[in-house]
C-alpha positions in Angstrom: 25.8 6.9 -11.6 26.6 5.3 -15.8 23.6 5.2 -17.8 21.2 3.1 -18.2 22.0 1.3 -14.4 19.8 -1.7 -12.8 18.6 -1.4 -9.7 16.3 -3.1 -7.6 14.2 -1.9 -4.8 13.9 -4.1 -1.6 10.2 -3.6 -0.2 9.0 -6.7 0.8 5.7 -5.8 3.5 2.9 -4.8 4.6 0.3 -3.8 2.2 0.3 -0.6 3.0 4.4 -0.1 3.0 4.6 -1.5 -0.9 2.2 1.3 -1.8 4.1 4.1 0.1 7.2 2.9 -2.2 5.5 2.7 -5.1 6.2 6.6 -5.9 10.0 6.0 -6.0 9.5 4.3 -8.7 8.5 7.3 -11.2 11.0 9.8 -9.2 13.6 7.3 -10.7 12.0 7.3 -14.1 12.1 11.3 -14.1 15.5 11.8 -13.2 17.4 8.4 -14.3 15.3 7.7 -17.4 17.6 4.6 -19.1 17.6 2.8 -15.5 16.4 -0.6 -15.2 14.1 -1.3 -12.5 13.0 -4.6 -10.5 11.6 -5.5 -7.4 12.1 -7.5 -4.4 8.7 -8.4 -2.7 6.3 -10.6 -0.4 4.9 -13.5 -2.7 1.1 -12.5 -1.2 1.9 -8.3 -2.5 3.6 -9.3 -6.2 0.8 -7.6 -7.9 1.1 -4.6 -6.2 5.0 -3.5 -8.5 3.4 -5.4 -11.1 0.7 -3.0 -11.5 3.9 0.0 -12.1 4.4 -0.5 -16.5 8.0 0.1 -15.1 8.5 -2.5 -12.9 10.7 -4.9 -15.1 10.9 -7.7 -13.1 9.0 -8.5 -9.5 10.9 -11.3 -7.3 9.1 -12.9 -4.0 10.3 -13.9 -1.5 8.6 -15.1 1.6 10.2 -14.2 5.2 6.1 -14.5 6.2 5.6 -18.0 5.6 9.3 -18.7 6.7 9.2 -17.4 9.8 7.0 -20.4 10.7 9.6 -22.8 10.9 13.6 -21.8 11.6 14.6 -25.2 8.8 12.3 -23.8 6.2 13.8 -20.2 6.7 16.9 -21.2 6.9 16.6 -23.6 3.5 14.7 -21.4 1.4 16.7 -17.8 2.2 19.4 -19.7 1.3 18.2 -21.0 -1.9 16.8 -17.5 -2.5 20.3 -15.2 -2.0 21.4 -18.1 -4.3 19.4 -16.8 -7.4 19.6 -13.8 -6.5 23.5 -14.0 -6.5 23.7 -14.7 -10.0 21.6 -11.1 -11.3 24.1 -8.0 -10.9 22.5 -4.8 -10.3 24.2 -1.4 -9.9 22.2 -0.4 -6.6 19.7 -2.7 -4.4 17.8 -0.1 -2.5 16.0 -1.2 0.3 13.9 1.8 1.7 12.4 -0.7 4.2 14.8 -0.3 6.7 14.2 -4.2 9.0 16.3 -6.5 9.9 14.9 -8.7 7.5 14.9 -6.4 4.2 19.1 -5.9 4.9 19.9 -9.6 5.0 18.2 -9.8 1.6 19.9 -6.8 0.2 22.7 -8.1 1.3 21.9 -11.2 -0.8 21.9 -9.0 -4.4 25.4 -8.2 -5.7 25.4 -4.3 -5.9 26.0 -0.8 -3.9 23.4 -1.4 -1.1 21.8 1.5 -0.2 19.7 2.0 3.3 18.7 4.4 6.2 21.5 5.1 8.5 21.8 4.1 12.1 19.4 6.9 13.3 16.5 6.7 10.4 16.0 3.0 9.9 13.2 1.5 11.3 15.8 -1.5 13.4 18.8 0.6 13.3 20.9 -2.5 13.3 19.8 -2.7 9.3 22.1 0.3 8.9 25.6 -2.0 9.3 24.4 -4.4 6.4 24.6 -1.6 3.9 27.5 0.4 1.8 26.1 3.9 1.6 23.7 4.4 4.7 21.8 8.4 4.8 19.7 10.3 7.3 16.1 10.8 7.1 14.6 12.3 8.9 11.9 10.2 11.0 8.5 12.6 11.3 7.6 12.9 8.3 5.5 10.6 5.7 6.3 7.1 5.3 6.2 8.3 1.0 8.5 11.2 1.7 11.4 9.3 3.4 11.2 6.3 0.6 12.0 9.5 -2.1 14.1 11.2 -0.1 16.3 7.8 0.5 15.6 7.1 -3.0 17.3 10.6 -4.3 19.9 10.7 -1.4 21.4 6.9 -3.4 20.8 8.1 -6.7 21.2 11.4 -6.2 18.5 14.0 -6.9 16.2 16.3 -4.8 11.9 14.6 -5.5 9.9 17.1 -6.3 6.2 18.2 -6.7 3.2 16.0 -5.9 3.4 11.8 -5.3 2.8 9.8 -8.9 2.3 6.1 -7.4 1.7 5.2 -11.1 -0.5 2.2 -11.4 -3.8 1.3 -13.0 -6.6 -1.1 -11.6 -6.3 -4.4 -14.0 -9.2 -5.0 -16.6 -11.2 -7.7 -14.8 -14.9 -8.8 -15.4 -16.4 -9.1 -12.1 -19.7 -9.5 -12.8 -20.9 -9.6 -9.1 -20.7 -5.8 -9.1 -23.7 -3.6 -9.6 -23.7 -1.4 -13.4 -24.5 1.8 -11.3 -22.4 3.7 -9.1 -20.7 2.2 -6.3 -19.2 3.1 -3.3 -17.1 0.1 -1.7 -17.2 0.0 2.3 -13.8 -1.3 4.1 -15.2 -2.0 7.5 -12.2 -4.7 8.1 -9.3 -4.0 9.2 -6.4 -6.3 12.2 -7.3 -4.5 15.3 -10.6 -4.3 16.8 -9.7 -0.3 18.2 -9.0 0.9 14.3 -12.8 -0.1 14.0 -15.6 2.0 13.1 -19.0 1.5 15.3 -20.9 -0.6 12.8 -23.6 1.2 13.3 -21.6 4.5 11.3 -21.3 1.9 8.7 -25.4 1.1 8.7 -26.1 5.1 8.9 -24.0 6.2 6.2 -24.7 2.6 4.1 -28.5 4.5 4.1 -27.4 8.0 3.1 -25.7 6.5 0.0 -28.7 4.0 -0.7 -30.6 7.5 -0.8 -28.3 8.9 -3.0 -28.9 6.4 -4.8 -25.0 4.7 -4.2 -24.6 1.3 -3.7 -22.6 -0.1 -1.5 -20.2 -3.0 -1.9 -18.8 -4.7 1.5 -15.8 -6.9 0.9 -13.7 -9.2 3.6 -11.1 -11.5 3.9 -12.3 -13.6 6.8 -15.2 -15.5 8.2 -15.9 -13.1 11.1 -15.7 -10.0 8.4 -17.6 -11.8 6.3 -20.2 -12.3 9.0 -20.0 -8.9 9.4 -20.3 -8.0 5.7 -23.6 -9.7 5.8 -25.2 -8.3 9.4 -24.2 -4.8 8.1 -25.9 -5.4 4.0 -29.0 -7.1 5.8 -29.3 -3.4 7.6 -28.3 -1.1 4.1 -30.7 -1.8 0.8 -29.2 -2.5 -2.2 -25.7 -3.3 -0.7 -23.9 -6.1 -2.2 -21.5 -8.6 0.2 -18.7 -9.2 -2.4 -17.0 -13.0 -2.9 -14.1 -13.8 -1.7 -12.0 -12.3 -3.3 -8.3 -11.9 -4.3 -5.7 -9.0 -4.5 -5.8 -8.7 -8.4 -9.8 -8.9 -8.3 -9.8 -6.6 -5.0 -7.9 -3.6 -7.5 -10.3 -4.0 -10.2 -13.0 -3.2 -7.1 -11.4 -0.7 -6.0 -10.6 0.8 -9.6 -13.8 1.1 -10.7 -15.8 2.8 -7.5 -17.3 6.4 -6.9 -15.6 6.0 -3.9 -14.2 4.1 -0.7 -14.4 5.1 2.7 -11.9 2.7 4.5 -10.4 2.3 8.2 -7.0 2.0 8.3 -6.3 -1.0 6.1 -4.7 -1.9 3.4 -7.1 -1.9 0.7 -7.6 2.0 1.9 -4.4 2.9 0.4 -4.8 0.7 -2.7 -7.8 2.8 -3.8 -5.8 5.9 -3.2 -3.1 4.9 -5.1 -5.4 4.1 -8.2 -6.3 7.4 -7.7 -10.7 7.1 -6.2 -11.5 9.3 -3.9 -10.8 8.0 -1.3 -11.8 8.5 2.8 -9.3 6.9 5.4 -11.0 6.2 8.9 -9.0 6.7 11.8 -10.2 5.8 15.3 -6.6 4.4 17.0 -3.6 5.6 14.7 -2.4 8.8 14.3 -2.8 9.2 9.9 0.5 11.5 9.8 3.0 9.5 9.8 1.2 6.5 7.6 -2.1 7.6 6.4 -3.3 8.0 2.8 -1.3 10.4 0.9 -2.2 10.8 -2.3 -3.1 14.0 -3.5 -6.7 16.1 -2.8 -9.0 13.0 -3.2 -7.4 11.0 -0.4 -8.6 12.7 2.7 -7.8 10.8 6.3 -10.8 11.5 9.1 -9.9 10.9 13.0 -7.4 10.4 14.8 -5.6 7.8 17.8 -8.7 8.0 19.8 -11.0 10.7 18.0 -13.7 8.7 15.7 -15.1 10.8 12.5 -18.8 11.5 13.0 -21.0 10.7 9.7 -21.6 14.0 9.0 -17.8 14.5 7.9 -17.3 11.7 6.5 -20.3 12.8 4.2 -19.7 16.2 4.1 -16.2 15.3 3.0 -17.5 12.5 0.8 -19.4 15.7 -1.7 -16.2 17.4 -1.8 -14.2 15.0 -3.3 -16.3 13.1 -5.6 -17.8 16.8 -6.8 -21.3 16.1 -5.5 -23.8 18.7 -3.6 
């Protein structure tokens, strides 16, 4: 590509998927150092690309909101495409591989790149690209994103992934001054939950080690569970309602984070915080935590980790005996 190329990335959702796309920014900056990089993302997740200092512009879309109404989708999608057509890029890279992301990609005046028919999550998406590349599916999402980007830009990514983000510096007066561990007990599916008695036992052991626990929540059902767990764990804090930026600040200052299969666990790992992912219903091999030795996945499909396993790994990744 010519010098100082302009590149727009299309990875709209979900929280974990957007985080898994961040390492391609560091790769691009290493191999195409003059690149100017923009990013199209769902409006609820605009914070995540903004945390990366090498992202020039973040462009929000609202596919999740639009899909509730066909007429709203049609009118707002047309407006967004009209705005995107006013900007010219050398390359538009869709690492999502879905029909919706491919449609957004086609709105951008650029060379359109993405996964080929056999590699895309939705094969029809590949028909909308000018250049479609084969990337093996049997590997972690982070590496699939990195390999696709390398093929599109003409390099081979090397080394460990670099997420390149830092937690925002926000005042959160409700956080304790002493070390704390965040327990992410909530997730989108009941079969991904870890038994409450496990969280209580874990919280009690942390309390004995003089490490307080913080339990955030996202809806009323999760809030009730947080309150119930806090009542059984000495010194535990039930977080107030927080937004994504505040969650990033909370996670970034934590002694450690232990969480089920949820996007905030991936955010903690991307921020470089010692993080344990607890899996009970899914295989973490393709979409689990992927951020070096301080991010560890435990359990798997129909296999729940024990308290002893979690404590042992926590001691290893935090450097405490």
